[in-house]
C-alpha positions as CSV (number, residue, x, y, z in Angstrom):
1,X,0.0,0.0,0.0
2,X,2.8,2.5,0.9
3,X,4.6,1.9,-2.3
4,X,1.3,2.6,-4.3
5,X,0.9,5.8,-2.4
6,X,4.4,7.0,-3.2
7,X,3.9,6.3,-7.0
8,X,0.4,7.4,-7.8
9,X,-0.6,11.1,-7.8
10,X,-4.3,10.1,-7.6
11,X,-3.6,8.1,-4.4
12,X,-1.7,11.1,-2.9
13,X,-4.6,13.4,-3.6
14,X,-7.1,11.0,-2.2
15,X,-5.0,10.5,1.0
16,X,-4.6,14.3,1.4
17,X,-8.4,14.9,0.9
18,X,-9.3,12.2,3.4
19,X,-6.8,13.7,5.9
20,X,-8.2,17.3,5.3
21,X,-11.8,16.1,5.8
22,X,-10.9,14.2,9.0
23,X,-9.1,17.3,10.4
24,X,-12.1,19.6,9.7
25,X,-14.6,17.2,11.2
26,X,-12.4,16.8,14.3
27,X,-11.7,20.5,14.6
28,X,-15.5,21.4,14.4
29,X,-16.4,18.8,16.9
30,X,-13.8,19.9,19.5
31,X,-14.0,23.6,18.8
32,X,-14.5,25.7,21.9
33,X,-17.5,28.1,21.6
34,X,-17.3,30.9,24.1
35,X,-21.0,31.8,23.8
36,X,-22.0,28.3,24.8
37,X,-19.4,28.2,27.6
38,X,-20.6,31.5,28.9
39,X,-24.2,30.3,29.2
40,X,-23.1,26.9,30.7
41,X,-20.9,28.6,33.3
42,X,-23.6,31.1,34.4
43,X,-25.1,30.4,37.9
44,X,-28.5,28.9,38.2
45,X,-28.9,29.5,41.9
46,X,-26.9,32.7,42.9
47,X,-28.8,35.8,43.8
48,X,-28.6,38.8,41.4
49,X,-25.7,41.1,42.2
50,X,-23.5,43.5,40.2
51,X,-20.9,41.6,38.2
52,X,-22.5,38.2,38.6
53,X,-23.4,36.1,35.5
54,X,-26.7,34.3,35.9
55,X,-28.6,31.8,33.7
56,X,-31.9,33.2,32.6
57,X,-34.6,32.2,30.2
58,X,-35.0,35.0,27.6
59,X,-38.1,35.6,25.5
60,X,-39.2,38.6,23.4
61,X,-42.3,40.8,23.3
62,X,-43.6,43.4,20.9
63,X,-46.9,44.7,22.3
64,X,-47.6,47.6,24.6
65,X,-47.0,51.4,24.6
66,X,-46.1,52.3,28.2
67,X,-43.9,50.4,30.6
68,X,-44.2,49.8,34.3
69,X,-41.6,52.6,34.7
70,X,-44.0,55.0,32.9
71,X,-42.0,55.5,29.7
72,X,-42.7,54.4,26.1
73,X,-41.5,51.1,24.8
74,X,-38.3,51.1,22.8
75,X,-35.4,48.9,21.8
76,X,-32.9,48.2,24.6
77,X,-35.4,47.6,27.3
78,X,-36.5,44.5,29.0
79,X,-39.2,43.2,31.4
80,X,-38.4,41.2,34.5
81,X,-39.8,39.8,37.6
82,X,-39.3,42.8,40.0
83,X,-38.5,40.3,42.9
84,X,-35.5,39.1,40.9
85,X,-34.4,42.2,38.9
86,X,-36.1,45.4,40.0
87,X,-36.9,48.3,37.7
88,X,-33.9,50.3,36.8
89,X,-31.6,47.2,36.7
90,X,-29.1,47.2,33.8
91,X,-28.0,43.8,32.4
92,X,-25.9,42.4,29.6
93,X,-27.3,39.5,27.7
94,X,-25.0,36.9,26.0
95,X,-25.7,33.6,24.3
96,X,-28.5,34.8,22.1
97,X,-28.2,35.7,18.4
98,X,-25.7,38.5,17.8
99,X,-28.3,41.0,16.8
100,X,-29.9,40.7,20.3
101,X,-26.8,40.5,22.5
102,X,-26.0,43.6,24.4
103,X,-27.0,45.9,27.3
104,X,-30.6,46.2,28.3
105,X,-32.4,48.3,31.0
106,X,-35.2,46.6,33.0
107,X,-38.1,49.1,32.7
108,X,-41.1,46.8,32.5
109,X,-42.7,43.9,34.3
110,X,-45.3,41.5,33.1
111,X,-47.7,38.9,34.5
112,X,-46.0,36.1,32.5
113,X,-42.4,37.1,33.5
114,X,-41.8,35.2,36.7
115,X,-38.5,34.1,38.3
116,X,-35.4,34.0,36.2
117,X,-37.1,35.1,33.1
118,X,-36.2,38.2,31.0
119,X,-38.5,39.5,28.2
120,X,-36.7,41.8,25.7
121,X,-38.6,44.3,23.6
122,X,-38.6,44.1,19.9
123,X,-40.4,46.4,17.5
124,X,-41.3,43.6,15.1
125,X,-43.7,40.9,16.4
126,X,-42.4,38.6,13.7
127,X,-38.9,38.9,15.1
128,X,-40.2,38.4,18.6
129,X,-42.0,35.2,17.6
130,X,-38.9,33.9,15.7
131,X,-36.8,34.7,18.8
132,X,-38.8,32.2,20.9
133,X,-37.4,31.1,24.3
134,X,-33.6,30.8,24.8
135,X,-31.3,30.1,27.6
136,X,-28.8,33.0,28.1
137,X,-26.1,34.3,30.4
138,X,-27.3,37.6,32.0
139,X,-24.7,39.7,33.7
140,X,-26.1,42.2,36.2
141,X,-24.3,45.5,35.6
142,X,-26.4,47.5,38.0
143,X,-29.2,46.4,40.3
144,X,-32.2,48.7,40.3
145,X,-34.6,49.5,43.1
146,X,-38.3,49.7,43.7
147,X,-39.2,53.4,43.3
148,X,-42.4,52.9,45.3
149,X,-40.3,51.7,48.3
150,X,-38.3,54.9,48.4
151,X,-41.3,57.3,48.2
152,X,-42.7,58.5,51.5
């Protein structure tokens, strides 16, 4: 076999092609994906605190005109359970499609948003439906507060 490989150009090309395909398949299987690793390493049990990465379930919404904070809806805002992330919290979302990764301000709440769920606002309802429900790493940049608790 080795003597045939050294003589035939066709056999050399075949051996090179097989080796290249095997390398690519091995590389793709073993490639480290930082997005997946970020979501996998996020805590599922820790309490929200600035700088802490937490695992959240992220969905999207497109309806409504005024938020719980009293301002109009717009891109870059999210709804959360106020017991987990109070109004005014600022978070970074990672592990979702690149168009939706980034920094969001929690300015809304919702009856369906309970526990470790975050609902990000999208202008297009088609995009919100396509987004679905995804697991993501949410890093708390600033923890908000309940404005009603500070008014006396």
